[in-house]
N, C-alpha and C positions, 0 to 999 in steps of 0.2 A: 531896690524896689521902693525906696522912699518916695512918697508922693503919688504913687501909682493909684492907690485906692481913691485918693482925693480927686485925681484927674478923671477916674472912671465915674465917680459920683457926679462930677460936673458935666461929663458927657451925657450921662443918663438924664440929668435935669433938662438938658437941651432936647434930647431925643423925645422925652415925655411931653414936651411942649408941642411936638409935631405929630406924635402918634400915641394913642391911649392904650394900645395893646400891651399886655404883660405876658410875653411868651415864655414858656417853660422849655421850649425846644429851639436850639440853634443849629444852623447848617452853614458850613464853610464850603463854598463852591470853588473847586479847583480849576485849573487851566482848561478852557473849552467846555466846562461843565456847568454853565450858568442858566440852563433852561428851566430847572425845577421851580425857581421862584416865579417864572412867568405863568405857572399854573395856579399860583396862589390867588385866593379870592380876597376882596377888600384890601388890595395892595396899597401900601404906603412906601414911598422911596425917599431916602435921605442921602444926599451925596456925601462921601467921606470928607470932602474938603470943607463942608459946612459944620461938621461935628467937632466941638472943641477937643483938642488933644489927639485927634485921629490923624495918623499918617495919611498920605495921599498915594494911591496906587496909580501909577501912570507909565511905568517903564516896561511892563510886561504885556504882551499880546494875550488876548483871551480873557482879560479881566476888566470889568466895567467900572469898578470903584464906587459901589453903591451899597448902603445898608438898607435892606428891604424888609418889610413886615407884611404878613398875610396869613390867611387861614388855609391849612392843608389837612385833609382828613378830619375836619371838625376841630382842629387844634391850631392855636396861634403859634406862628413860627417866625423867627428872625433869621434872615439870610445875609451872609457876607458874599456879595457878588464881586469876587476878586479879593485876593489875600496879598500879604506883604512877604517878601523873601529877604533872607539874610544877605544873599548875593547882590541885591539891589542897593545895599549900603545902609539899610535900616538896622539899628541895634535891636537885639532880641526883645527888649522891653517894649519897643514899638511894634515889632512883628506880632507880638502876643497881646498887645493892648486890647484889641477887639474882644478877646476871650474874657478879659477882666470886665469889660463893659457888659458883655452878655451875662456874666455872673451877677452884676449889679442890677441888671434888668430882671433877673429871676430865673434865668436859664438853668435847668437841672440836667438836661441831656443834650449832648453836642454830637452832630454828625459832621465828620470831616472827610472831604473827598479830594482826590488828587489824580493827576496824570503821572504815570510811572513807567519805568523801563522794566520789562519782565525778564528775570534771569533764570526762572524755573523753566526747564525744557517742556514741562507739561502745560504751560500757558500759551495761548494763542493771542495774536494781536487783536485787541478789542475786547478781551476778557475782562470781567470785573472781579476783584479780589477783596474779600473781607479780611481786614488786617487783624491778625490774632495777637501780634506783638511787634515791637520795633527795636531797632538797634540805632542808638544815637552815634553816628559817625561824623558829626559836624564839628566836633572839637570844642563846642561851646554849650552852655546851658542857660536858659532864661532865668533860672533861680539864683544864679551867682550874685553875691552881694548881701548886704544886711537884709534879713528876713522881716517882713511885716506879718506878725502873727494874726492880724485881722484878715489877711489874704489867704493864709494857709500855714501848714506846719513847716518847720525848718527842713525836716527830712521826710518828704512825702514818700510813701511806699509805692513802688512801681510794679508790684507783683501782678497786677491786672489792669494795665493802662487802658485796655480795650475790653469793654464789658462782655463777659461770657454770656450774660443774659441776652444782650442785644445781638450777639453773634448767633445764638440759638434761634432768636426770633427771625433774623435775616435768613437763615437756612430754611426755616419753616415757610416763610413767605415766598422764597425762591422756589422751593420744591412744589408748593401748591399752585404756583403760577407759571411753571415751565421756564424759569429764569436760570440760566447757567451761572453758578456762583462758585468761584474758587476761594480757597483760604490760604493765607501766607503771612510771612514776616516782612515788614517794610524796613528798609535801611535809609536813614536820612543823611544826605551829604550837603555840602554848602553850594556846589555848583560855582559858576554858571556853565562851565564846560561839561560835556558828557564824559563818561568814564572810558578808560583804556581797557583793552582786552584783559590785561593782567588784573586790573581793579575789579572788573566784573567777575572774573574767575575767583578772586580772593573773597569778594563779598558773598558770593553764592556758597563758597566752601565754609564760611563762618555762620551760615544759617539764614541768609537773606534770600527772599524770593522776588521782591520788587524793590526798585531804588528810585528815590526822588529827592527834590530839593526843598521840601516843605514839611508840614504836618507834625514832625517830632516836637519842635518847640511849642506849638499850640497845644498838643496833647499833654505835654509835661505841665504846662500852666493850668490846663483844665483839671488834671488830676490834683494839682496843688490846691485848686479852688474847690475841690469836692464835686466836680461835674462828671457825670457818667458819659463815656465816649464810645462812639462806633465809628470806625474808619473804613473807607472804601477806596480802592485804587482802580483806575482804568489802565490796562496795559496798552500803552500807545506804541511801543516798539519792542521787538524781541532782542534781548541783550545777551545772546549766547555767543561767547568769545569766538568760536570757530565758524560762526555763521553771520558775523556782523556785516551790516550794510550801512552806508552813510544815511543819516537822517537830518531833518531840519525842523524847526519849530512849526512851520506851516503844516507839515505832515502830521506832527504830533497833535496839533489842535484839531485837524481834520478827523483823525482817528477818535479823539476824545468826543468830538461832536457827534460822530456816528454812533458811538456806544452810549452816549449820554442819555438817550431816552430809556434805555434799559436800566441804567443806574437810577434815573429819576423815578421810574416805576417802582423799583425795589424800596427806595427810601420812602416814597409815598405810602406804600403798603405797610411798611414798618410803623410809620407815624400813625396811620389809621388804626393799627392793631396794638398800639402801646397802651 
């Protein structure tokens, strides 16, 4: 982690020269889920490629590669329109670097969204799921290496990686506005291949409800940095071992885009009521 804070400070200096906003809320928009930022007022966009130290997202469909700023529900928000994945070849310090930058910007609450496979038989395609906990099945951890105490504790406590307060708020907003909201455990894998029947069966047996190839490293770093987290998955395909059907990325993106407005509405309501 040596040099990460200095790189984040340098990135923020550049960002501040382009945008005067000081957001306390950050949102990472997952595959096919980039429309929330379009609703923001007073929007300012900065391409990842222009930000010092930022990786460039360009190998995954459904990601625009832009850091955007705008006002939602009367609050300033910074959006990651597109994230980085370990399977793309980025080391985890690069995958999670934007979270470090958000911390330096002043972000205190982070919303993380993703497209995920649903292993819980009670989930339907297109459902949105509030993440209550996660299982790191990636075999790696973004905090490995010498710790920088200025970034966070050597051994951060993961007893509540996803804020119970924010989950309660999400349930309240969903109930009051007729939004169907599931709750469940997310398991993070490296990808890029989808899982076998045996893997789906095993992961569900150990307590996972949805599976995806992101989120876990970003949440670990957010917890390390002292940022409060709320996670939301969109179930883009049902991963029930005895009911599996072939899927492709275009179908996954299409499902995410169809469910996206509901997810956007919930996050917007939460931000307004925070």
